[in-house]
Residue, then its C-alpha position, 0 to 999 in steps of 0.5 A: m673385326l671387320v663389319a662389311i658394308p656394301e660399297p659405295y660407303d662413306f663412313a664420315l658422310s654417313t655418321a655426320r649427324f653425330r657431329d652436326f647435331g651434338t651428342d647425347g653421350a651414348t654414341v660419341w664421335h671421338e678422334d675419327r671414330l664412333h664410340r658406343v657401349v654394348q653390354g657393358t663394353e665400349i666399342r670403337i668403330a672406325a672406317a676401314p676398306g670394305g666397311v668398318r673396323v670394330v674393336p673389341a668385337d664379338a657377334r653381339s657388338a657386330r650385330e649392333v654396329g650393323r644396325l647402327l650403321g644402317l645395314p638393314f636398308d636395301l640401298d641397291s634397290f633404292r638407288s636403282w629406283a632413284d636413277t629414274e627420279p628426276v628430282l631425287g636422283p641427282i640428290v642420291r648421286e651427289l650423296r654417293g656413299f651415304r647410308p642412313t644410321l639407325h637406333p639399335s635399341a627400341f627403348e632408346a629410339l623411343v626416348v630419342a623421339i620423345t625428347t625431340q618432339q617440337i624442339s631442335l635436334r641439338a637442344a634435344a641431344a643436350i637434354r638427353g645427354r644429361f639424362v644419359r649421364r644421370f642414369g647411364v653408365l660411363d665406360e671410357q668416352a661413351w655412356e651405356f644408354p639408361t636401361r628401361e628398368r633404371t628409367a622406370a625407377a626415376s621420378v618426374d622431378e628427377l627428369l625435370a631437373l635435367g631439362f625435361s618438360t613435365r609432359k615429356a618426363e611423364y611420357v618417358l616414365g610412362l613408356a618405361r613403366s608400361d607393359l609394352d613388349l618392345g621386342r614384339l614390335e619387330t614382328l608386327a606390320d607397320a599399321e600394328v606398330i603404329a597402333e601399339l605405340t600411339a596407345l601410350p600417352g605422348l607417343g603420337r603418329w610422329t613418334a611412331d613414324w620415326f620409330l618405323a623409320r629409324h629403328l625398324a628401317r621399314p621401307e615405307a615409313w614416311p614421317a610426314g608430320d616431321l617439320g624437317v621432312r616437310k621442309a625438304v619436300a617443299a624445297f625440292y618438290a613445291h618450290g619452297r611453298p609450305l606444305s601441310i602434313e596431309e599434303v606431304r603424306r599424300m606425296g609419299t606415294r610418289f616414293a613408294p616403296h622407298q619412302n623411308l630412304a627417300a625421306h633420309y636422302l631429302l633431309a640430307g640433301l636439304r642440309m647439304a644445300g644449306 
């Protein structure tokens, strides 16, 4: 099945994060394809004219692939706006074909956010990879991400043995065992999503902002507390001067209503610049 993706689209560029930061086993780059397990079946995603080829495919896997590869983003409007922006505009043009990826599953998105709190993305992927292999299900190349129910049955000691800190183990188990309706979050306004998430232990504003950005693809999500975003904004807009979280949060208004995509492109631009 072909999943159409609006041009310009560069599959390799857009999925670079799955190679640059290591894999946790749930989304695996292997032989120029992405592998992911959807409802117990491993699917393979490869570049194809007009989008990506998904094998095997049905309506459910096509929807998940579309979200994974960032189809909810309105890049046409963003590019038109960025053309008028003297700093971001050249970055967007240099990254022609880049479409940020998303986490298709709400539970997975939050576990990813918890594991990446205050450590590098590569270190977090390594810890999460042990979690995925311990509580997930292997197909061929990829593992199905652990379910909320399977995670809820785990213990703090089991997660500690995988490299989680005590607090992060407690946060993941607290999330899994909570009565939070993750599906309902998609129906809420940004401020309501933030309030619902930050009511749980260990899920602060940083986690909520990235959930809005990387799962819900909310246009105005702006992870001002993220160190990478702060470094990127400082590099391109403050001559490298270190910026506080509040300074970066205020600067987000200059990118309205495209804060989310601006953050993704600034991060990619900083990596590209070395």
